[in-house]
N, C-alpha and C positions, 0 to 999 in steps of 0.2 A: 477609467480603471474600475470603479464601482459598477458603472453601466455594463461593462464587459462581463463582470462577474455575475450580475443579475440575469443576463441573457441565458445563462446555464439553468436558471430556475424560472424560466418564463411561464411554464404551466402552473407551477406553484403560485407564481405572482398573479396569474389570471384567476386561479381558485380563490386567492386571498381577496382580490377585488370583488368577486361575486359574493363572498361571505360578508365582507364589509358592507356592501350594498344591502344585503339582507338584514344585518344588524341595524343599519341606519333606518331602513324602512320600518322595521318593527318598533324601533325607538320613537319614530315620528307618529306611528299609528296609535301607540298606547295612550297619549293624552286625549286623542280624539275619542277613543272608546271610553276613557275615564269620564269624559264630558257626558256621554250617553248614560253611563251608570249613575252619575250624580243627578242627571235629569230624571231618570227613572225612579231614583230614591225620593226625590222631591214630589214626584207624581204618585208615589207608593205603588208602582207597577212591578209586582214581584216577578212576573214572567219575563218582562224586559230586563230586569236586573240579572236574572239567571242566564238569559241568552247572551247578553252583552258581556257579562262577567266571564262566561265560558270562553268566548272569543278572546277576551283580554288575556286570560291565562294561556291560551294556545299561542297567541302572538308573543307573549313574554317568553314562553318556553322555546319557541323557534329562535328568538333573538339570543337567548342564553346559549343554546346549542351552537348556533352559528358563531357566536363570540368565542366559545371554547375551541371550536375547530380552527378558527382564524388564528388564535394564539399559537396553536400547534404548527400550523402551516407557516406563519410568520417566523416562528422560532427556527423552523427548518431552513427557511431562506436566509435568515440572519447568520445562523451558525455556518451554513454552507458558504456564503459569500465571504465571511471573515476568514474561514479556513483557506479558501482559494486565494484571497489576497495575501494572507500570511505566508502561504507556500510560494506564491509568485515572488513576494518580496525576498524571502530567504534564497530562492533560486537565483534571483538577480544579484544578491549580495555574494553568492558563491562565484559569480562571474567577475567580481571586482578584483582588481589588483591590490597588492598590499598598500599602495599609495592611497587608493580609494577608501580603504578601511581606516587608515590613519586620518584621512580628511574628515570623515564622519564621526569617528570615535566609536569604539566597540560598545560602550555603555549606551550611547545615544541610539545606536542601531537596535539594541535590545529593547529599549523603551518604545521605539517606533513599531517593532514587530509585536509588542505586547499591548501596552496601554493605548497606542494610537489605533491599532486594529480593533481593540475593544470598543473605542469610541465610535468607530465606523459600524461595528456590529450593533451597538445600541441604537444608532441612527436608523439602520435598516429595519431593526425590530419595531421601532416606534413609527417608522414610515408605513409599515403594513398593518399596524394595529391602531394608530392614532391619526397619522397624517392623511391617509386616504379617507378616513372617517370624518375629519373635521370639516372640510369644505362641503361635503354632502349634507352633513348634519346642520351646518350653519345655514345653507341655502334652503334646505327643506324646512327647518324650524322657522325661518323667517317667513316663508310662504304660508305655512300652516298657521302661524300666529296672526298674520294679516287676514287670512280667511276666517279665523275664529272670532277676532274682534277687529273688524276693519277700521273702526273709529280711532283706534290707538296705534295705527301704523307708524305715526311720527315718533311715538314714545320709543319704539325699537331703534329707529335711526339715531335718536339722541343718545340712547344708552350705548350703542355701538361706537359712536364717534367719541364719546367721553372715555370709554374704556380703552379704545385703540390709541387715543392721545396719551393717556397715562402710561400705557405699555410702551409706546415709542420713546417717551422720555426716560423711562427706567432702562430700556434696552440700549439707549444711546450711551449711558454711563457703564453698562455691563460689557458691551462688545469688546472694547480694547483689552479688557482684563482676561478674556478667555484665552488669548494668545500667550499670556504670561504663565498660564497654568502649566503648559507643556514645558516651558523653559525651567520652571521650578522643579517639575518632575524629573527632567533630565539631570539637573544639578544634584538633587537629593539622591537619585539612583547612583550617580557617579561617586558621591561621597561614601555611600553605603558599600558599593562594590570595592572601592579603593581600601576602605577600612577592613573589610573582611579578607581581602586578598593579602593585605599587609598586617594581619592580626598579630603575627609574631613580633614584628617591629613595634606595634602599638603596645603590646604587653611588655616587651623588653625595656622600652624607654618610658613606661608608665604614662602613655599619652591618651589613656581612656577619656580623661576629663576634657582635654583639648578637642579630641575627636567628637565627643558628645556636644560640646559647645558649637562646633562647626556644623554638625548635623542639625542641632536644634535651631540655629539661626535660619537655615534654609527651610526647615520644617515649619517654623513660625511664619516665615514669609508666605508659604503655601497655605497655612492655616488662616492667616489674615485675609488672603485673597479669597479663599473659599467662604470665609465668614462674610466678607463684603458682598459676594454674590448671593449667599444665602439670605443675608439681611434684605437685599434688594427684592428677592422673590417672596420673602416672608411679608414684606410690606405690600408688594404688588397684589397678591391674592386677596387679602382682606379689603383692600381699596376697591378691587373689582367687585367683590361680594357686596360691599357697601353701596356702590353705584347701582348694582342690580336690584338690591332690596329697596333702594330709593325709587327705582323705576317701578317696581311692583307696588310699593306704597302709593305712588302717584297714580298708577293705573287703578288701584283699588278705590282710591278717592273719586276718580273720574267716573267709574262704573257703578258706584254705590247707589246713585240715584236711579239707575236703570232697573234695579231689582224689583222695585215696586210694581213696575209695569210688565216685567217679563222675568219669571223665575229661572228660565233657561240660561239667563246671563250668568248665574252662579256657576253652572257647569262650564260655560264658555270661558269665564274668567279663570277658572281652575286650569283649563287646558292652556289658556294664554300664558299663565304664570309658568307652567311647565315648559312651554316653548321658549319663554324668556330665559329660563335657567339653562336650557339646552344651548341657546345662543351664547350665554355667558361661559358655559363649559367649553364651547368650541374656541372662544377667544383665549381662555386660560390655557387650554391645550396648545394653542399656537405659541403662547409665550414660553411655555416649557419646551416645546419643540424648537423654538428659536435658540434657547440656551444650548440644547444638545446639538442642534445643527451648527451653531457657531463653533463649538468644540470639535465636532466631527469635520467641519470644513478645514480647520487647521490641521487636523490629523490626516485628512485626505491629501492636503498639500504636502505634508511631511513624507507621506508614503510615496507620492508622485515624484518627490525629489530623488528618492532612491531609484524608482523605476525608470526615470528619465535620465539618470546619470550614466554616461558612457564609461565603460571600463577604461582606466588610464592606460591600459596595456592590452593589446589584442594579439592573437596568434593567427598565422596564415593557415590555410586549409590545404597544405601540400601533402603528398603521399608520405607515409612513414619512411624513414631512412635509417641506415645503420652507420652511425658516426663513430669515428675514432676519438680518443680522449685528449687530443691536443687542444690547448687553450691559447688564444691570442687577445691581448688588450691593445687596441690601437688608439692612442691619444684620447683616452677616456676621461671625461670630467662628469661629475655628478653632484647635484645640489638637491637637498631634501626640500619638499614643499614648505614655503614660508620662511626658509632660511635665507639669509642675505649672502653668506659665503659658501662656496662649494666645499663639499666634504672630500671629494677626490679631484685632483687637478692634473690633467694631462698625463695620465698613467699609461705607460706602454711596456709590455713585456710579452714573452712567449714561453709556454710550457709544452714540452714534448709529451707525447702519449706514454703513459706508464711511469712518469716521473713522480717523485714525492717532493713537494715544494712547501716550504714553510713561509709564513707571512708574520713578521714581528714589527713591533713599534710601540711607542708610548700609548697610554690611554687617550682615545680621541684622535688617533692618527688616521683612522678610516679603514681599519682592518676588516671589521664586520661588514661595512658597506661594500667593500670589494668582494667579500665572500658572497653577499646576497645578489651581486650582479651576475655571478657565474650561472646560477640556476634561473636567472631572469625573474627574480622577485621585484626588481626595479629595472627600468631602462635608463641608460645614461643620456644626459642632454647633449653631450658631444662625444664623438668617437664611436667605435664599434667593439663589441665583445663577440668573439667567434669560438665555436667548438667544432673540432674536426674540419676546419677550413670553411665553415658556414657561419654567416652572421646570424646571431640568435633570433633576430627579427624575421629571418627567412625560414626558421625551423618550426614545425608544428608542435603543439603542446605535448602530444603523446610521445613523440620522438625525444623531445627535450627531457621529459620526466623519466624516460627509460634510460637516457644517457647520463643525466646528472642527478646526484642525490646530495642533499645537504643535511647535516646534523647540527642543530643550533646549540648555543651554549646553555640556554634555558630549556631544559628538557620538558616538553609538553606531551603528556599522555591523556588519552580520552577514556571516559567510562566504558567499561566492557571487559573483555578478557585480555590477557597478555598476548594471546595469539591474534586477536582482532587488531591490537595495536601494531604488532609486527607486520601483519598482512597489509597494512596501509602502504608499506613499501613495495609490496608485490601481491596483488589481490589473489592470485591463484596459488600461493605458496603452500606446499604440503608440509607435513610435520618434519621430514628430514631437512628441508630447506630452512625451516624455522629454527631447528636445533643447531644447524650449521651456523646461521647468522648469530644466534645467541652465544655459540662457542667462540666465534671471532671477537665478539664484544665482551667476553668474559662475564656474560649474564647467566650462562647455563648453570653455573655452580650454585647460585642462590635460587634460581627458578626450579631446579630439580628438587630442592628441599621443601618446596611448597606442596601441600597435600594434593592440589589439583594441577600442579605443574603449569603448563601453558594455558590451561583453562581457568586459572585463578583469576578472580575478579580484580580489576583496577578501579579504585574509587575515583571520584571527580578530581581531575588534575593530578592523579597518581599520589594522593595524599597518604596512602598506606605503604608507600615505598620511600626509601631514603633518597637523598639527592644523587649519590653515586649509583644506586640501583636504577634510578630513572634515566641517568645519562647512559648507562650501559644498554638499557632497553632501546633508547633512542638511537644509539650507534647500530644496534642489531637491526632496527627498522631501516636505517640508512643503507646497510650493506646487503640486505636480503635479496634485493633485485639485481645484484651483480652489476652495479652501474659502471660505465666507462670512466666517469669522473665522480670522485667522492670529496665533498667539502666538509671539513670538520672545523666548525667555528668555535674554537676554544671549548670543545665538547667533552674534554676529559678533565676539566678544571675541578670537578668534585671527586675525582679518583685519587687514591694515594699513589705514591711513586711506583710501587710494585705493580698495581693493577694497570696503571697507565702504560708501563713498559710491556706488560703482557698483551694489552690491546694493540700497541704499535707493532710488536713482534708478529701477532696474528695477522694484522693487516698486511705486513710485508710478505708473509708466507702464503696467505690464502688469497690475496688480491694483488698478485704480482703485476698483472696487466692493467690494473686500475690506476688512473692518474689521481693522486691524492694531494689535496691542498689543505694544509693544516694552519689554521689561524691560532696563534699561541701567545700567551702572556710570558710563558717561561721558555727561555732559549733551550733549556734541556729537552724540551718536547720536540724540537726540530733540528737538533745539533747534527743528526745523521741524514738530514734531507739532502737530495741531489742538488737543490738550489734553495736559497733563502732570499725572500724579498723584504727590504727594509722600508717601512713607511714612516714619514714624519710630517705632521701637519697636512696630511692629504696628498703629499707628493712621494713618489718613488725615488729614494735617494741612494739606493744601493741594491745590488743583487749578486749572488755568488754563493760559494760554499761557506761553511762556518769558518774554516781556516782563513779563507780569503777576506771575509768581512772583518774578522778580528784584526787582521793585519792592515786593512785599507779603509775601513769605514768607522769614523769617530762615533757616530750615534749608536751603531751596533755594539762597538767595543765598550762604550759606556754602560749600555744596558747589561751586557754580559758581565762586566767587572762588578757592577752593583749586585746582580743576582748571585754571582760566584762568591762575593764577600758575605752575603747573607747566608749562603749554604755552609760556608766555612764556620761562620759564627754558630 
């Protein structure tokens, strides 16, 4: 996944490698020239000091410019790769079925597209600014140090072995904790999202303190984890520095006797000390890269889980068809993922094109599940659902979406304009079609009162509109494409009795040829339906007109009498 994304920036990557090589070369040359300057100072050779000093400044300047350019190039690569991965991940998520989204959890997917992609971005950035530099600098500094003071080659080996051993011990205890970081991030994000979405409930029931305690517990877990990792690296760096300085001290002690015989040893030791510090810097950078690489590896794995997940539901690539609005459920059973018991059990019924059909039953009877099988938001584990005589699994996605429209109980609006939201039901709808749909849904009367009418802005999740207004706009979005089948999943629950009657009258008048399936809690919403289906504990226990069911179906009659009694009271 990362490799594929990097291939798009191969020329930038090549430029970065060349720039890194330039930075390393200039870094390795500077101690050598510094040695010559010190030697010239000891010999009091002014001309040599000026000549070598000039070259030292030129080399340092080249390294500085190359480093700046490499940072810009590496940033371009990192930003481009992260953007490509984020877009690819989002595109993959769009291909998921509703079951896939439920499996991952929406909050978890958001964390993967934000925090996990950022971890990958940081790794790519560090790879082209540090990772490429470290091996070159380590090998180059080792060779130059041995050339500068061949007598102390073994000192370098000892220092590297000691520092590498310490780093391995620390990283052994750090590694397992990097995986927990993302777990705590997911959990904390989920709590925050849940709290903000349910802020009215939190405020109404004075749950601020409980929510704070819940959030604080997870936040403290994340804090303790980060502190442990931070403490580990705060200990690691000074220990490495201590070992390096001990190596320098030991080297100074060993070469101190050489100065009497050869003053050039002073310059050589200065260069040798610089190379030792470069070797130590390389090892420290490896340790920090290890921390980021460990986090990024987990993030890459989490992103790959998304990219490698096959959609739970796929559509055939058949030519578009013009289907009629008849619906047939043939022995349909459906079980949600991770549920032990099926929500729908052996459901069979037939709806003729153009009929209005109500679906009623107690809470948890499976009404909404049945509604969501009609537009194929889920596939049943057993049996078939057919529209216009065709099994939904044999109908392409475009045909199905043009034929079936569903309006959910919870009205979901997106940021943008009212027109943008309504056009989600028919992308090319003109103003006349938008106004007609709004009129059917009884939304026109309040939209026309807005200063910008259909170009009025909709805030996030439609928070600047009431529940009833959002439901009416959702209904308008559902009918704008003139679907052959319209499913209303308790989508008038937020409307008053008068508005609900006006919507139903408009649907009967303006969508005469449309098959309408109404999921309802109130029998008054479906009392005039051509047929009513009665569900109880996932089973279809009755179907017929209102009068037939009142006379012959105990469950329906009980619901009706209960609701009738409440209305009379």
